[in-house]
LUMKOLBA-914579 format. One line per field, with one value per residue: chain; x, y, z of N, C-alpha, C in turn. Coordinates in nm, 3 decimals, decimal comma. Example, Ala and Ser with C-alpha at 12.3 -4.5 7.8 and 13.67 -1.06 7.14 Angstrom:
<sites>
ch = (A_A) .
n.east = (1,319_1,285) .
n.north = (-0,569_-0,225) .
n.up = (0,780_0,708) .
ca.east = (1,230_1,367) .
ca.north = (-0,450_-0,106) .
ca.up = (0,780_0,714) .
c.east = (1,320_1,290) .
c.north = (-0,330_0,003) .
c.up = (0,780_0,787) .
</sites>
This chain:
<sites>
ch = (A_A_A_A_A_A_A_A_A_A_A_A_A_A_A_A_A_A_A_A_A_A_A_A_A_A_A_A_A_A_A_A_A_A_A_A_A_A_A_A_A_A_A_A_A_A_A_A_A_A_A_A_A_A_A_A_A_A_A_A_A_A_A_A_A_A_A_A_A_A_A_A_A_A_A_A_A_A_A_A_A_A_A_A_A_A_A_A_A_A_A_A_A_A_A_A_A_A_A_A_A_A_A_A_A_A_A_A_A_A_A_A_A_A_A_A_A_A_A_A_A_A_A_A_A_A_A_A_A_A_A_A_A_A_A_A_A_A_A_A_A_A_A_A_A_A_A_A_A_A_A_A_A_A_A_A_A_A_A_A_A_A_A_A_A_A_A_A_A_A_A_A_A_A_A_A_A_A_A_A_A_A_A_A_A_A_A_A_A_A_A_A_A_A_A_A_A_A_A_A_A_A_A_A_A_A_A_A_A_A_A_A_A_A_A_A_A_A_A_A_A_A_A_A_A_A_A_A_A_A_A) .
n.east = (-2,110_-2,199_-2,404_-2,321_-2,056_-1,959_-1,974_-1,757_-1,542_-1,249_-1,217_-1,480_-1,566_-1,409_-1,505_-1,752_-1,701_-1,695_-1,636_-1,467_-1,318_-1,177_-1,010_-0,867_-0,738_-0,573_-0,411_-0,291_-0,139_0,038_0,176_0,301_0,524_0,567_0,571_0,306_0,110_0,305_0,426_0,230_-0,127_-0,447_-0,757_-1,092_-1,343_-1,627_-1,770_-1,583_-1,262_-0,953_-0,614_-0,363_-0,074_0,158_0,358_0,616_0,612_0,592_0,843_1,011_0,934_1,012_1,287_1,342_1,246_1,434_1,655_1,790_1,926_1,809_1,706_1,477_1,411_1,226_0,990_0,785_0,677_0,686_0,538_0,764_0,991_1,299_1,287_1,376_1,366_1,526_1,504_1,696_1,932_2,189_2,129_1,814_1,649_1,643_1,607_1,557_1,477_1,304_1,453_1,489_1,237_1,098_1,219_1,142_0,860_0,771_0,731_0,471_0,333_0,368_0,224_0,147_0,246_0,296_0,449_0,733_0,909_1,168_1,323_1,629_1,869_2,137_2,297_2,211_1,987_1,653_1,380_1,206_0,898_0,664_0,415_0,143_-0,035_-0,307_-0,330_-0,275_-0,483_-0,699_-0,646_-0,684_-0,960_-1,057_-0,950_-0,934_-0,977_-1,137_-1,371_-1,413_-1,331_-1,155_-0,970_-0,642_-0,568_-0,682_-0,598_-0,319_-0,196_0,051_0,189_0,015_0,033_0,305_0,312_0,153_0,299_0,536_0,458_0,389_0,639_0,775_0,639_0,734_0,980_0,966_0,691_0,654_0,746_0,546_0,300_-0,021_-0,244_-0,510_-0,532_-0,357_-0,497_-0,734_-0,642_-0,564_-0,813_-0,955_-0,810_-0,855_-1,131_-1,156_-1,052_-1,218_-1,480_-1,719_-1,847_-1,973_-1,960_-1,868_-2,112_-2,191_-2,058_-1,911_-1,823_-1,796_-1,599_-1,383_-1,343_-1,266_-1,031_-0,878_-0,839_-0,688_-0,458_-0,367_-0,310_-0,098_0,091_0,142_0,263_0,493_0,623_0,669_0,848_1,066_1,138_1,226_1,459) .
n.north = (-1,049_-1,181_-1,025_-1,075_-1,154_-0,929_-0,741_-0,809_-0,734_-0,543_-0,304_-0,235_-0,189_0,035_0,221_0,278_0,430_0,730_1,024_1,234_1,106_0,931_1,108_1,224_1,003_0,934_1,164_1,142_0,909_0,998_1,203_1,058_0,933_0,667_0,340_0,247_-0,038_-0,201_-0,081_0,088_0,095_0,113_0,099_0,007_0,107_0,095_0,259_0,451_0,542_0,442_0,516_0,300_0,194_-0,074_-0,336_-0,301_-0,034_0,079_0,007_0,154_0,418_0,438_0,417_0,648_0,847_0,848_0,947_0,758_0,608_0,394_0,053_-0,217_-0,522_-0,813_-1,084_-1,372_-1,604_-1,950_-2,268_-2,492_-2,343_-2,217_-2,006_-1,736_-1,485_-1,217_-0,948_-0,805_-0,846_-0,749_-0,814_-0,876_-1,070_-1,400_-1,591_-1,873_-2,021_-2,326_-2,475_-2,724_-2,849_-2,669_-2,706_-2,965_-2,972_-2,717_-2,376_-2,283_-2,500_-2,517_-2,408_-2,067_-1,896_-1,653_-1,323_-1,104_-0,791_-0,547_-0,235_-0,125_0,095_0,277_0,054_-0,030_-0,232_-0,169_-0,201_-0,493_-0,579_-0,828_-1,041_-1,258_-1,515_-1,504_-1,239_-1,094_-1,177_-1,079_-0,807_-0,780_-0,826_-0,603_-0,378_-0,412_-0,275_-0,333_-0,511_-0,868_-1,012_-0,840_-0,776_-0,732_-0,893_-1,133_-1,180_-1,153_-1,251_-1,273_-1,033_-0,849_-0,923_-0,861_-0,584_-0,492_-0,569_-0,435_-0,165_-0,156_-0,204_0,024_0,222_0,168_0,278_0,559_0,785_0,938_0,791_0,645_0,692_0,848_0,715_0,774_1,043_1,168_1,137_1,270_1,532_1,580_1,561_1,776_1,990_1,955_1,989_2,259_2,365_2,289_2,388_2,430_2,443_2,219_1,857_1,683_1,536_1,183_0,991_0,959_1,211_1,377_1,241_1,259_1,535_1,580_1,424_1,557_1,801_1,713_1,626_1,868_2,007_1,850_1,868_2,140_2,169_2,015_2,171_2,403_2,310_2,248_2,503_2,609_2,479) .
n.up = (-2,119_-1,806_-1,554_-1,291_-1,325_-1,451_-1,250_-1,098_-1,242_-1,246_-1,400_-1,453_-1,195_-1,129_-1,316_-1,211_-0,993_-0,789_-0,974_-0,883_-0,689_-0,848_-0,989_-0,775_-0,673_-0,890_-0,895_-0,644_-0,677_-0,878_-0,744_-0,548_-0,651_-0,672_-0,827_-1,025_-0,983_-0,881_-0,660_-0,570_-0,572_-0,740_-0,596_-0,595_-0,364_-0,189_-0,375_-0,431_-0,567_-0,449_-0,357_-0,274_-0,107_-0,178_-0,026_-0,124_-0,191_0,065_0,168_-0,001_0,061_0,328_0,303_0,148_0,320_0,518_0,404_0,258_0,442_0,570_0,552_0,492_0,641_0,594_0,623_0,552_0,793_0,805_0,885_1,029_0,982_1,118_1,369_1,574_1,826_1,991_2,170_2,301_2,172_1,934_1,672_1,643_1,530_1,420_1,152_0,976_0,684_0,606_0,385_0,272_0,289_0,129_-0,122_-0,174_-0,165_-0,221_-0,118_-0,076_0,012_0,278_0,580_0,645_0,932_1,045_1,036_1,001_1,044_1,017_1,064_0,951_1,027_0,919_0,965_1,213_1,389_1,447_1,686_1,613_1,439_1,503_1,395_1,446_1,261_1,334_1,429_1,195_1,026_1,167_1,144_0,868_0,841_0,968_0,836_0,558_0,234_0,011_-0,201_-0,157_-0,388_-0,508_-0,323_-0,195_0,008_-0,054_-0,317_-0,317_-0,059_0,079_0,019_0,136_0,406_0,452_0,404_0,617_0,849_0,804_0,819_1,088_1,203_1,118_1,261_1,513_1,504_1,429_1,412_1,175_0,965_0,860_0,634_0,619_0,421_0,351_0,426_0,246_0,004_0,065_0,090_-0,174_-0,298_-0,188_-0,292_-0,568_-0,578_-0,521_-0,752_-0,956_-1,182_-1,054_-0,719_-0,613_-0,590_-0,884_-1,108_-1,154_-1,426_-1,758_-1,872_-1,649_-1,509_-1,690_-1,686_-1,418_-1,401_-1,592_-1,465_-1,247_-1,381_-1,486_-1,251_-1,146_-1,357_-1,352_-1,101_-1,141_-1,337_-1,191_-0,997_-1,160_-1,246_-1,010_-0,959) .
ca.east = (-2,066_-2,306_-2,400_-2,242_-1,914_-1,925_-1,956_-1,627_-1,439_-1,192_-1,244_-1,620_-1,572_-1,351_-1,594_-1,868_-1,656_-1,715_-1,533_-1,368_-1,228_-1,087_-0,910_-0,780_-0,652_-0,471_-0,317_-0,215_-0,039_0,140_0,257_0,374_0,649_0,576_0,535_0,170_0,102_0,402_0,449_0,105_-0,238_-0,577_-0,850_-1,229_-1,390_-1,753_-1,804_-1,472_-1,134_-0,853_-0,473_-0,308_0,060_0,191_0,470_0,736_0,598_0,627_0,988_1,072_0,908_1,097_1,424_1,350_1,221_1,554_1,767_1,862_2,001_1,737_1,652_1,378_1,416_1,094_0,969_0,676_0,721_0,606_0,555_0,886_1,105_1,372_1,268_1,403_1,383_1,583_1,501_1,816_2,048_2,217_2,045_1,709_1,574_1,713_1,503_1,614_1,371_1,322_1,473_1,473_1,094_1,057_1,267_1,070_0,716_0,738_0,703_0,328_0,279_0,382_0,130_0,199_0,211_0,318_0,540_0,813_0,978_1,254_1,393_1,773_1,913_2,283_2,351_2,153_1,854_1,555_1,291_1,127_0,756_0,633_0,270_0,097_-0,139_-0,434_-0,326_-0,282_-0,617_-0,787_-0,620_-0,747_-1,105_-1,088_-0,901_-0,932_-1,054_-1,186_-1,452_-1,330_-1,272_-1,052_-0,883_-0,505_-0,560_-0,721_-0,523_-0,176_-0,191_0,188_0,218_-0,066_0,094_0,431_0,283_0,101_0,403_0,634_0,405_0,400_0,781_0,812_0,584_0,819_1,098_0,908_0,560_0,651_0,785_0,423_0,210_-0,165_-0,285_-0,638_-0,511_-0,298_-0,600_-0,828_-0,581_-0,572_-0,953_-0,991_-0,747_-0,925_-1,265_-1,143_-1,015_-1,326_-1,557_-1,834_-1,807_-2,029_-1,891_-1,920_-2,202_-2,134_-2,064_-1,781_-1,779_-1,752_-1,471_-1,281_-1,314_-1,192_-0,896_-0,807_-0,795_-0,579_-0,339_-0,320_-0,249_0,031_0,183_0,181_0,357_0,619_0,687_0,716_0,966_1,176_1,179_1,292_1,587) .
ca.north = (-1,082_-1,186_-0,916_-1,115_-1,149_-0,790_-0,670_-0,845_-0,682_-0,422_-0,186_-0,201_-0,131_0,170_0,307_0,314_0,510_0,874_1,082_1,311_1,011_0,880_1,211_1,242_0,883_0,950_1,268_1,087_0,818_1,077_1,275_0,965_0,892_0,521_0,272_0,193_-0,180_-0,278_-0,011_0,153_0,036_0,180_-0,001_0,054_0,077_0,161_0,363_0,545_0,484_0,480_0,485_0,226_0,143_-0,212_-0,345_-0,243_0,111_0,114_-0,006_0,268_0,541_0,439_0,446_0,787_0,933_0,850_0,989_0,641_0,543_0,278_-0,054_-0,297_-0,668_-0,866_-1,219_-1,455_-1,720_-2,067_-2,384_-2,564_-2,252_-2,196_-1,863_-1,693_-1,340_-1,172_-0,803_-0,746_-0,874_-0,652_-0,861_-0,937_-1,173_-1,509_-1,662_-1,960_-2,096_-2,470_-2,485_-2,863_-2,870_-2,588_-2,769_-3,090_-2,953_-2,579_-2,298_-2,266_-2,620_-2,502_-2,309_-1,940_-1,882_-1,517_-1,241_-1,010_-0,686_-0,464_-0,125_-0,122_0,231_0,293_-0,071_-0,061_-0,291_-0,117_-0,304_-0,554_-0,610_-0,968_-1,060_-1,395_-1,530_-1,457_-1,093_-1,045_-1,202_-0,984_-0,678_-0,784_-0,813_-0,469_-0,268_-0,436_-0,170_-0,374_-0,634_-0,988_-1,056_-0,745_-0,749_-0,782_-0,999_-1,257_-1,198_-1,166_-1,237_-1,251_-0,890_-0,780_-0,951_-0,788_-0,441_-0,467_-0,582_-0,329_-0,040_-0,164_-0,189_0,165_0,300_0,146_0,365_0,691_0,793_1,002_0,697_0,583_0,791_0,822_0,712_0,841_1,187_1,210_1,147_1,375_1,660_1,593_1,583_1,913_2,080_1,942_2,046_2,404_2,403_2,259_2,507_2,446_2,396_2,087_1,742_1,657_1,420_1,061_0,980_0,973_1,350_1,427_1,176_1,317_1,670_1,573_1,375_1,663_1,898_1,650_1,627_2,006_2,039_1,783_1,925_2,273_2,152_1,969_2,285_2,494_2,250_2,262_2,644_2,641_2,408) .
ca.up = (-1,982_-1,708_-1,457_-1,173_-1,364_-1,481_-1,123_-1,042_-1,331_-1,186_-1,482_-1,431_-1,061_-1,134_-1,394_-1,128_-0,879_-0,793_-1,061_-0,809_-0,623_-0,953_-1,014_-0,659_-0,665_-0,995_-0,851_-0,531_-0,733_-0,948_-0,645_-0,462_-0,713_-0,668_-0,951_-1,022_-1,014_-0,803_-0,533_-0,530_-0,646_-0,740_-0,545_-0,572_-0,230_-0,153_-0,470_-0,447_-0,606_-0,350_-0,386_-0,161_-0,132_-0,151_0,068_-0,187_-0,176_0,203_0,180_-0,071_0,136_0,448_0,258_0,107_0,437_0,602_0,322_0,209_0,550_0,625_0,470_0,564_0,628_0,628_0,570_0,600_0,873_0,772_0,973_1,000_0,980_1,243_1,397_1,711_1,843_2,117_2,155_2,362_2,088_1,829_1,561_1,726_1,458_1,352_1,077_0,873_0,616_0,588_0,241_0,229_0,268_0,015_-0,245_-0,196_-0,185_-0,251_0,003_-0,056_0,077_0,423_0,632_0,697_1,073_1,090_0,955_1,079_0,970_1,100_0,997_0,983_0,993_0,932_1,019_1,345_1,386_1,541_1,741_1,505_1,457_1,477_1,402_1,422_1,158_1,388_1,431_1,058_0,974_1,235_1,080_0,736_0,859_1,016_0,754_0,413_0,169_-0,120_-0,201_-0,144_-0,514_-0,548_-0,210_-0,199_0,110_-0,121_-0,442_-0,287_0,087_0,128_0,009_0,237_0,537_0,464_0,419_0,751_0,951_0,776_0,874_1,234_1,236_1,098_1,373_1,630_1,488_1,452_1,347_1,043_0,860_0,811_0,575_0,624_0,281_0,337_0,436_0,119_-0,099_0,105_0,055_-0,320_-0,335_-0,152_-0,389_-0,695_-0,562_-0,529_-0,888_-1,048_-1,218_-0,965_-0,587_-0,579_-0,647_-1,019_-1,116_-1,208_-1,570_-1,825_-1,890_-1,520_-1,478_-1,776_-1,639_-1,292_-1,429_-1,662_-1,363_-1,172_-1,466_-1,493_-1,121_-1,135_-1,455_-1,303_-0,991_-1,199_-1,403_-1,086_-0,937_-1,254_-1,247_-0,884_-0,950) .
c.east = (-2,185_-2,291_-2,312_-2,094_-1,870_-1,897_-1,823_-1,511_-1,383_-1,222_-1,388_-1,636_-1,521_-1,445_-1,714_-1,828_-1,687_-1,603_-1,425_-1,270_-1,131_-0,974_-0,814_-0,688_-0,540_-0,366_-0,231_-0,106_0,074_0,233_0,344_0,512_0,669_0,527_0,397_0,173_0,204_0,426_0,323_-0,005_-0,361_-0,683_-0,989_-1,277_-1,514_-1,783_-1,698_-1,347_-1,028_-0,714_-0,412_-0,170_0,067_0,312_0,599_0,732_0,632_0,778_1,058_1,053_0,993_1,240_1,439_1,332_1,343_1,678_1,852_1,939_1,939_1,700_1,554_1,403_1,280_1,079_0,842_0,736_0,627_0,634_0,678_1,009_1,172_1,370_1,291_1,409_1,433_1,597_1,625_1,941_2,067_2,139_1,931_1,632_1,670_1,607_1,570_1,500_1,407_1,333_1,454_1,326_1,045_1,098_1,186_0,924_0,678_0,695_0,553_0,263_0,286_0,295_0,204_0,153_0,232_0,410_0,617_0,874_1,060_1,318_1,537_1,827_2,061_2,344_2,293_2,012_1,766_1,469_1,205_0,980_0,734_0,483_0,235_-0,006_-0,272_-0,439_-0,341_-0,421_-0,719_-0,771_-0,689_-0,897_-1,143_-1,057_-0,902_-1,027_-1,108_-1,280_-1,363_-1,261_-1,164_-0,945_-0,745_-0,486_-0,601_-0,632_-0,375_-0,155_-0,052_0,223_0,141_-0,009_0,220_0,407_0,241_0,213_0,513_0,585_0,412_0,546_0,824_0,760_0,668_0,946_1,058_0,785_0,562_0,700_0,663_0,329_0,066_-0,218_-0,417_-0,621_-0,449_-0,405_-0,703_-0,773_-0,589_-0,715_-0,998_-0,934_-0,819_-1,063_-1,261_-1,116_-1,122_-1,413_-1,676_-1,796_-1,860_-1,947_-1,950_-2,011_-2,129_-2,147_-1,929_-1,733_-1,728_-1,617_-1,359_-1,242_-1,228_-1,049_-0,815_-0,757_-0,679_-0,449_-0,280_-0,252_-0,111_0,132_0,232_0,281_0,493_0,695_0,745_0,842_1,087_1,228_1,256_1,428_1,694) .
c.north = (-1,080_-1,073_-0,949_-1,109_-1,006_-0,712_-0,699_-0,794_-0,553_-0,295_-0,139_-0,135_0,012_0,266_0,354_0,402_0,658_0,939_1,161_1,220_0,951_0,980_1,225_1,122_0,891_1,052_1,218_0,993_0,896_1,148_1,181_0,930_0,741_0,461_0,207_0,046_-0,265_-0,215_0,059_0,105_0,125_0,076_0,061_0,013_0,161_0,281_0,469_0,470_0,534_0,439_0,422_0,171_-0,007_-0,217_-0,289_-0,090_0,157_0,109_0,115_0,398_0,550_0,474_0,594_0,883_0,944_0,890_0,873_0,566_0,413_0,178_-0,133_-0,444_-0,721_-1,004_-1,280_-1,572_-1,836_-2,180_-2,462_-2,476_-2,249_-2,046_-1,835_-1,541_-1,311_-1,020_-0,735_-0,763_-0,765_-0,686_-0,939_-1,051_-1,274_-1,594_-1,742_-2,043_-2,244_-2,496_-2,628_-2,893_-2,792_-2,652_-2,895_-3,067_-2,813_-2,505_-2,290_-2,387_-2,609_-2,386_-2,183_-1,924_-1,740_-1,443_-1,148_-0,906_-0,604_-0,356_-0,124_0,011_0,247_0,171_-0,113_-0,115_-0,224_-0,233_-0,363_-0,567_-0,755_-0,986_-1,204_-1,397_-1,474_-1,304_-1,035_-1,065_-1,108_-0,845_-0,671_-0,762_-0,670_-0,360_-0,292_-0,341_-0,210_-0,493_-0,756_-1,026_-0,960_-0,725_-0,811_-0,893_-1,133_-1,286_-1,222_-1,150_-1,215_-1,102_-0,811_-0,801_-0,866_-0,639_-0,409_-0,469_-0,477_-0,197_-0,041_-0,146_-0,044_0,253_0,282_0,230_0,509_0,706_0,847_0,910_0,629_0,693_0,748_0,830_0,786_0,992_1,241_1,231_1,254_1,513_1,685_1,624_1,724_2,012_2,076_2,005_2,197_2,450_2,371_2,384_2,531_2,387_2,258_1,977_1,715_1,535_1,299_1,063_1,004_1,116_1,408_1,369_1,236_1,456_1,667_1,526_1,480_1,768_1,841_1,653_1,767_2,048_1,979_1,842_2,062_2,266_2,106_2,084_2,381_2,441_2,263_2,405_2,680_2,574_2,478) .
c.up = (-1,888_-1,608_-1,338_-1,204_-1,389_-1,355_-1,058_-1,127_-1,272_-1,266_-1,464_-1,294_-1,060_-1,206_-1,312_-1,009_-0,900_-0,875_-0,986_-0,736_-0,724_-0,976_-0,897_-0,640_-0,767_-0,951_-0,735_-0,580_-0,799_-0,849_-0,563_-0,518_-0,715_-0,799_-0,937_-1,064_-0,941_-0,667_-0,482_-0,624_-0,638_-0,706_-0,528_-0,434_-0,200_-0,244_-0,491_-0,495_-0,508_-0,397_-0,262_-0,195_-0,107_-0,060_0,008_-0,182_-0,036_0,225_0,117_0,007_0,262_0,410_0,222_0,224_0,528_0,521_0,273_0,316_0,597_0,516_0,556_0,535_0,670_0,566_0,628_0,679_0,842_0,872_0,931_0,988_1,117_1,271_1,545_1,714_1,983_2,108_2,215_2,274_1,983_1,702_1,625_1,660_1,397_1,283_0,965_0,813_0,608_0,438_0,190_0,199_0,147_-0,116_-0,278_-0,235_-0,231_-0,126_0,030_0,012_0,228_0,472_0,677_0,842_1,125_0,995_1,047_0,986_1,068_1,013_1,047_0,933_1,024_1,000_1,152_1,329_1,491_1,595_1,631_1,541_1,418_1,496_1,370_1,310_1,208_1,390_1,292_0,998_1,039_1,174_0,943_0,746_0,894_0,915_0,604_0,343_0,032_-0,105_-0,204_-0,273_-0,565_-0,440_-0,228_-0,096_0,052_-0,241_-0,416_-0,137_0,142_0,128_0,114_0,377_0,555_0,479_0,562_0,855_0,928_0,836_1,027_1,277_1,222_1,211_1,499_1,624_1,511_1,363_1,207_0,932_0,798_0,763_0,593_0,481_0,259_0,339_0,308_0,014_-0,063_0,070_-0,095_-0,363_-0,302_-0,253_-0,524_-0,689_-0,576_-0,672_-0,992_-1,069_-1,128_-0,829_-0,553_-0,643_-0,785_-1,020_-1,170_-1,360_-1,634_-1,835_-1,758_-1,482_-1,561_-1,727_-1,512_-1,315_-1,502_-1,564_-1,283_-1,252_-1,473_-1,364_-1,111_-1,232_-1,411_-1,191_-1,041_-1,263_-1,300_-1,021_-1,028_-1,256_-1,121_-0,869_-1,031) .
</sites>
């Protein structure tokens, strides 16, 4: 494999990440209860491995945080759709896709112009979030946590748009519906650092990575056993 191609390989990128970040990302995923690859992802970023939720993970967390009372409605708005919003109405969003155009040419043939999301709790629609294409692209430039070839904004932009607008909609309901992903992993990393045999961060290399992941697995297994004993 050419060096340029190798550098774009996700496994190669992960292997070059700081071992402690690999372990803390693994522990964060395990603790989240979300499905890896559909609700939460492992993303290399500036030499570290980070755990980042997808839009399905955000939907699940909102539902679980409200005891199952809330659902999330969300959609991409494309040119030619019939879209109206009235914040004073009981149902503030009216969005009808242009199905005729989709059947003739496919949805991807129509330009994406924005996205919307709304939390519906016990049948009541909260204030929706509506973002334009320009707002979403600006958000991507500011907050994307991966190289361009690995970024979800490039690989699956619809999912990235929906995650962004869902998190904004959740904040309009209450702040605790939106988890700080960085803080979750920082807490996991601090705990692992305390449990490692030496206070310093482990050096790079396979042995260091194996040790850190082994500690993360032991921490998670111990917590699972404790929870079972308490039930």
